[in-house]
C-alpha positions as CSV (number, residue, x, y, z in Angstrom):
1,X,-21.4,19.7,2.6
2,X,-20.5,17.2,5.2
3,X,-16.9,16.8,6.7
4,X,-14.7,14.4,4.9
5,X,-14.7,10.7,6.4
6,X,-12.2,10.0,8.7
7,X,-10.6,6.7,7.9
8,X,-7.5,4.4,9.2
9,X,-5.7,1.9,7.0
10,X,-4.7,-1.0,9.0
11,X,-1.7,-2.8,7.6
12,X,0.9,-1.2,5.2
13,X,2.3,-3.6,2.8
14,X,2.0,-3.0,-1.1
15,X,-1.9,-2.9,-1.0
16,X,-2.0,-1.1,2.3
17,X,0.1,1.7,1.1
18,X,-1.8,2.2,-2.1
19,X,-4.8,2.7,0.1
20,X,-3.1,5.1,2.1
21,X,-1.8,7.0,-1.0
22,X,-5.3,7.1,-2.5
23,X,-6.7,8.5,0.8
24,X,-4.4,11.3,0.9
25,X,-5.6,12.1,-2.8
26,X,-9.4,12.3,-1.9
27,X,-11.1,15.4,-0.7
28,X,-13.8,13.3,0.8
29,X,-11.5,11.4,2.9
30,X,-9.4,12.2,5.9
31,X,-6.5,9.8,6.5
32,X,-6.3,9.7,10.5
33,X,-3.8,6.7,10.9
34,X,-1.8,4.1,9.2
35,X,-1.7,1.1,11.7
36,X,1.6,-0.8,11.2
37,X,3.1,-3.0,14.0
38,X,6.7,-3.3,12.2
39,X,8.8,-0.4,13.7
40,X,11.0,-0.2,10.7
41,X,8.2,0.2,8.3
42,X,6.5,2.7,10.7
43,X,9.7,4.9,10.8
44,X,9.9,4.8,7.2
45,X,6.2,5.5,6.7
46,X,6.5,8.6,9.1
47,X,9.7,9.8,7.4
48,X,7.1,9.9,4.1
49,X,4.6,12.1,6.4
50,X,2.0,9.4,7.0
51,X,0.3,9.4,10.4
52,X,1.5,6.3,11.5
53,X,0.7,4.4,14.7
54,X,1.7,0.9,16.2
55,X,-2.0,-0.4,17.0
56,X,-5.7,0.1,16.6
57,X,-5.6,1.4,20.2
58,X,-3.3,4.3,18.9
59,X,-6.0,5.5,16.3
60,X,-7.7,9.1,16.8
61,X,-11.0,8.7,18.4
62,X,-12.5,10.7,15.5
63,X,-12.0,7.9,13.4
64,X,-15.1,6.4,11.7
65,X,-14.2,4.0,9.1
66,X,-11.2,1.5,8.3
67,X,-9.6,-0.3,5.5
68,X,-8.3,-3.8,6.4
69,X,-5.0,-4.6,4.4
70,X,-3.6,-6.8,6.8
71,X,-2.4,-10.4,5.7
72,X,-5.3,-12.5,4.9
73,X,-5.0,-14.7,8.0
74,X,-5.4,-11.5,10.2
75,X,-8.4,-10.1,8.2
76,X,-11.0,-11.5,10.7
77,X,-9.1,-10.3,13.9
78,X,-8.5,-6.8,12.7
79,X,-12.0,-6.5,11.0
80,X,-13.6,-7.4,14.1
81,X,-11.7,-5.0,16.3
82,X,-12.6,-2.5,13.9
83,X,-16.5,-3.2,13.7
84,X,-16.6,-3.4,17.5
85,X,-15.3,0.2,17.5
86,X,-18.3,1.1,15.3
87,X,-16.4,1.7,12.3
88,X,-17.5,1.1,8.6
89,X,-15.2,-1.5,7.3
90,X,-13.5,-2.4,4.0
91,X,-11.8,-5.5,4.0
92,X,-9.2,-6.5,1.2
93,X,-10.0,-9.6,-0.7
94,X,-10.7,-12.3,0.3
95,X,-13.0,-11.3,3.0
96,X,-11.4,-13.8,5.2
97,X,-9.2,-17.1,5.6
98,X,-12.3,-19.3,5.8
99,X,-16.1,-19.0,5.8
100,X,-16.3,-19.4,9.7
101,X,-14.4,-16.2,9.9
102,X,-16.2,-14.5,7.3
103,X,-19.5,-15.3,9.0
104,X,-18.2,-13.9,12.1
105,X,-17.4,-10.7,10.3
106,X,-21.0,-10.4,8.7
107,X,-22.6,-11.1,12.0
108,X,-20.6,-8.7,13.9
109,X,-21.5,-6.1,11.1
110,X,-25.0,-6.8,11.3
111,X,-25.1,-6.8,15.1
112,X,-23.1,-3.4,15.5
113,X,-25.2,-1.9,12.6
114,X,-22.2,-0.8,10.5
115,X,-21.3,-1.5,6.9
116,X,-19.0,-4.2,5.9
117,X,-17.5,-4.2,2.4
118,X,-15.2,-6.5,0.5
119,X,-12.5,-4.8,-1.6
120,X,-13.0,-6.5,-5.0
121,X,-11.9,-3.1,-6.7
122,X,-11.9,-4.5,-10.2
123,X,-15.8,-4.0,-10.0
124,X,-15.3,-0.2,-10.1
125,X,-13.8,-0.1,-13.7
126,X,-16.4,1.7,-15.9
127,X,-16.4,-1.3,-18.5
128,X,-17.3,-3.6,-15.7
129,X,-20.4,-1.5,-15.0
130,X,-21.3,-1.2,-18.6
131,X,-20.9,-5.0,-19.0
132,X,-23.5,-5.8,-16.6
133,X,-26.0,-3.5,-18.6
134,X,-24.9,-4.6,-22.0
135,X,-25.5,-8.4,-21.2
136,X,-29.2,-7.8,-21.5
137,X,-28.6,-7.6,-25.6
138,X,-27.5,-11.1,-25.6
139,X,-30.8,-12.6,-24.9
140,X,-31.0,-15.3,-22.3
141,X,-27.4,-15.9,-20.9
142,X,-26.0,-19.5,-21.9
143,X,-22.3,-19.6,-21.0
144,X,-19.2,-17.9,-20.1
145,X,-15.5,-18.9,-20.9
146,X,-12.4,-17.2,-19.6
147,X,-8.7,-17.7,-19.5
148,X,-6.1,-16.0,-17.1
149,X,-2.7,-17.1,-18.2
150,X,0.2,-15.1,-17.2
151,X,3.8,-16.6,-16.8
152,X,5.1,-15.4,-13.5
153,X,8.8,-15.0,-13.4
154,X,11.0,-17.7,-12.0
155,X,12.2,-15.4,-9.0
156,X,8.6,-14.9,-8.1
157,X,8.6,-18.5,-6.5
158,X,12.2,-18.2,-4.6
159,X,10.4,-17.2,-1.2
160,X,9.3,-20.4,0.4
161,X,6.1,-19.0,1.4
162,X,5.1,-18.8,-2.3
163,X,5.7,-22.5,-2.7
164,X,3.6,-23.6,0.2
165,X,0.2,-24.8,-0.1
166,X,-2.5,-22.0,-0.6
167,X,0.0,-19.9,-2.8
168,X,-0.9,-21.2,-6.2
169,X,-3.2,-19.3,-8.8
170,X,-6.4,-20.7,-7.5
171,X,-6.2,-18.9,-4.0
172,X,-4.1,-16.1,-5.4
173,X,-5.8,-15.0,-8.6
174,X,-9.0,-17.0,-9.2
175,X,-11.2,-15.0,-6.8
176,X,-11.1,-11.9,-9.1
177,X,-12.5,-13.9,-11.7
178,X,-15.1,-15.5,-9.8
179,X,-16.3,-12.3,-8.3
180,X,-16.7,-10.5,-11.8
181,X,-18.4,-13.7,-13.1
182,X,-20.9,-13.3,-10.1
183,X,-21.5,-9.6,-11.0
184,X,-22.4,-10.6,-14.4
185,X,-24.3,-13.8,-14.1
186,X,-25.4,-14.3,-10.4
187,X,-24.5,-17.0,-7.8
188,X,-22.6,-19.9,-8.4
189,X,-24.6,-23.3,-7.4
190,X,-21.5,-26.0,-8.1
191,X,-17.7,-26.0,-8.9
192,X,-15.5,-28.5,-10.3
193,X,-11.7,-28.2,-10.9
194,X,-8.6,-30.1,-12.4
195,X,-5.1,-28.9,-11.3
196,X,-1.7,-29.8,-12.4
197,X,1.8,-29.0,-11.2
198,X,3.4,-30.7,-14.2
199,X,5.1,-27.6,-15.5
200,X,6.9,-26.5,-12.3
201,X,6.8,-29.4,-10.3
202,X,6.1,-27.5,-7.1
203,X,3.9,-28.8,-4.4
204,X,1.3,-26.0,-5.6
205,X,-0.6,-26.1,-8.8
206,X,0.5,-24.2,-11.7
207,X,-2.6,-24.7,-14.0
208,X,-6.1,-25.3,-13.4
209,X,-9.4,-25.8,-15.5
210,X,-12.5,-24.8,-13.4
211,X,-16.0,-25.6,-14.3
212,X,-18.9,-23.7,-13.0
213,X,-22.6,-24.2,-12.8
214,X,-24.5,-20.9,-12.1
215,X,-27.9,-20.9,-10.1
216,X,-29.5,-19.7,-13.2
217,X,-28.5,-22.8,-15.2
218,X,-25.6,-20.9,-17.1
219,X,-22.4,-22.8,-17.5
220,X,-19.1,-21.6,-17.4
221,X,-15.3,-22.6,-17.8
222,X,-12.2,-20.7,-16.7
223,X,-8.5,-21.7,-17.3
224,X,-5.8,-20.2,-15.0
225,X,-2.3,-20.7,-15.1
226,X,0.8,-19.0,-13.8
227,X,3.0,-21.2,-16.0
228,X,1.6,-20.5,-19.4
229,X,2.8,-17.4,-21.5
230,X,-0.3,-15.7,-23.4
231,X,-1.8,-12.2,-23.8
232,X,-4.7,-13.2,-22.1
233,X,-5.9,-11.9,-18.6
234,X,-7.8,-9.1,-16.9
235,X,-4.5,-7.1,-16.3
236,X,-3.1,-7.6,-19.8
237,X,-6.6,-6.6,-21.4
238,X,-7.1,-3.5,-19.3
239,X,-3.8,-2.3,-18.4
240,X,-4.8,-1.9,-14.6
241,X,-1.5,-3.1,-13.4
242,X,1.6,-1.2,-14.2
243,X,3.8,-4.3,-13.4
244,X,2.2,-6.4,-16.1
245,X,2.5,-5.8,-19.9
246,X,-0.7,-4.4,-21.7
247,X,-2.0,-6.6,-24.5
248,X,-5.4,-5.2,-25.1
249,X,-6.7,-8.6,-25.9
250,X,-10.0,-9.8,-24.6
251,X,-9.8,-12.6,-22.0
252,X,-13.6,-13.5,-21.3
253,X,-16.4,-14.3,-23.6
254,X,-20.1,-14.4,-22.8
255,X,-22.7,-16.4,-25.1
256,X,-26.4,-15.8,-25.2
257,X,-29.4,-16.9,-27.2
258,X,-29.3,-13.6,-29.2
259,X,-25.6,-13.1,-29.5
260,X,-22.3,-12.9,-27.9
261,X,-19.7,-10.5,-26.3
262,X,-16.2,-10.4,-25.5
263,X,-14.7,-8.6,-22.3
264,X,-13.5,-6.1,-21.5
265,X,-13.8,-4.8,-24.9
266,X,-17.5,-4.9,-25.0
267,X,-17.5,-6.1,-28.6
268,X,-20.9,-7.7,-29.4
269,X,-21.9,-10.0,-32.0
270,X,-25.4,-10.4,-33.2
271,X,-27.3,-11.3,-36.4
272,X,-27.9,-8.6,-39.0
273,X,-31.2,-6.7,-38.6
274,X,-34.2,-8.6,-39.4
275,X,-32.5,-11.9,-39.4
276,X,-32.6,-14.7,-36.8
277,X,-29.6,-15.6,-34.8
278,X,-29.1,-18.9,-36.2
279,X,-26.2,-20.6,-37.5
280,X,-27.1,-20.3,-41.3
281,X,-27.0,-16.4,-40.9
282,X,-23.7,-14.4,-40.5
283,X,-23.2,-12.3,-37.2
284,X,-22.0,-8.8,-37.4
285,X,-19.6,-7.2,-34.9
286,X,-20.6,-3.9,-33.0
287,X,-17.6,-2.3,-31.4
288,X,-17.8,-1.6,-27.6
289,X,-17.6,1.7,-26.1
290,X,-14.2,3.1,-25.2
291,X,-13.8,4.2,-21.5
292,X,-11.1,6.5,-20.1
293,X,-8.6,4.6,-17.7
294,X,-9.3,5.0,-14.1
295,X,-7.8,4.2,-10.8
296,X,-10.2,1.7,-9.4
297,X,-8.9,2.0,-6.0
298,X,-9.8,5.7,-6.1
299,X,-13.3,4.9,-7.4
300,X,-13.8,2.2,-4.7
301,X,-12.6,4.5,-1.7
302,X,-14.8,7.3,-3.0
303,X,-17.8,4.7,-3.1
304,X,-16.9,3.3,0.1
305,X,-17.1,7.0,1.5
306,X,-20.8,6.9,0.5
307,X,-21.4,3.6,2.2
308,X,-20.1,4.9,5.4
309,X,-22.3,7.9,4.9
310,X,-25.5,5.5,4.6
311,X,-25.6,5.4,0.9
312,X,-25.6,2.2,-1.1
313,X,-23.5,2.1,-4.3
314,X,-24.7,-1.2,-5.8
315,X,-21.4,-2.1,-7.4
316,X,-19.3,-2.5,-4.4
317,X,-19.2,-6.0,-2.8
318,X,-21.0,-6.2,0.4
319,X,-19.7,-8.8,3.1
320,X,-22.2,-11.4,2.0
321,X,-20.8,-10.8,-1.5
322,X,-17.3,-11.3,-0.4
323,X,-18.4,-14.4,1.2
324,X,-19.9,-15.8,-1.9
325,X,-16.7,-15.3,-3.9
326,X,-14.6,-16.8,-1.1
327,X,-16.7,-19.9,-1.0
328,X,-16.7,-20.5,-4.7
329,X,-12.7,-20.1,-4.7
330,X,-12.6,-22.5,-1.9
331,X,-14.8,-24.8,-3.6
332,X,-12.4,-24.8,-6.6
333,X,-9.6,-25.8,-4.4
334,X,-11.4,-28.3,-2.6
335,X,-12.7,-30.0,-5.8
336,X,-9.2,-30.1,-7.1
337,X,-8.0,-31.8,-4.3
338,X,-10.9,-34.2,-3.9
339,X,-11.7,-34.8,-7.6
340,X,-15.5,-34.3,-7.1
341,X,-17.8,-31.4,-7.7
342,X,-18.3,-29.2,-4.8
343,X,-22.1,-27.8,-4.5
344,X,-22.8,-24.4,-2.9
345,X,-23.0,-24.7,1.0
346,X,-20.8,-28.1,1.0
347,X,-17.3,-26.2,1.7
348,X,-16.6,-26.8,5.4
349,X,-16.7,-23.5,7.4
350,X,-12.9,-24.1,8.8
351,X,-11.4,-25.1,5.3
352,X,-9.0,-22.5,4.3
353,X,-7.5,-24.1,0.9
354,X,-4.6,-25.3,2.6
355,X,-5.6,-28.3,4.7
356,X,-5.1,-31.5,2.8
357,X,-8.4,-33.1,3.8
358,X,-11.9,-31.6,4.8
359,X,-14.3,-33.3,7.2
């Protein structure tokens, strides 16, 4: 049996702390350091028993991997510094602030021969992996429809930075959904979006309607809002986030030539045995499999340990996969700004979702 993977967590805000907590629970991982520049936070974490250091230069030499959980604008800088040290790197989503930075991370990982993973942790739920398999029962995929609508409490938007461009649900919440749809249906060829701030009246959107064209020809639509109250979202459906009430209601639906499926229940609708799946014939519901609740961050870190050890768990998002999700997310923001569809490959490399215009 090989020794546990020596790993550092860079940045210890809410998600960084969760990674550090998970690292202390797994036998296959050895938490060598938590890198946190804020002195007050370092003192608190040290008091809680974490191996805290002020910079990457202070990380023990035996370290072989890093989790980058800094604020998004620092993802590229921290990730590149870790890659240059020869460490396998897992970067919190989004991979970077823009595509140019994402490309720099990918190029560096390939040049140095070290793995680069994007932390789209929702992929690690068992029902996500089962969905990718059960979609084959729908025949040829035709369409996907989803809705994420959770009303954020008014105090959420009291901090100035949460009302600044780039802080609306498109940049904050949509990337999770785009990544899952890419897992299920492949790459996205074109994105169109409409946005509105009519409910809250802030400078940022509170509601957006997004249309997607996949390279396979599948069409998709997704409504995302943090102003509308509903039981429909990934978090409410799965119970993943303890800070969001659980509804157990499906929020996404897939349609194919032989049937349809709702997600994340995996309830399947198909014509009765021996009948054609046409509109004259009723459809029968087949209940999906029930899965035990898991901590996807634990599974993600265990799989990341395998990546660092030279194995290749298919479900994790690679650096290139993280870039593709980032590009489609930025395309939605750009389309909402310009009023035009945005094909894949046309998002400016420096566009970060905040700039008012794009060359």
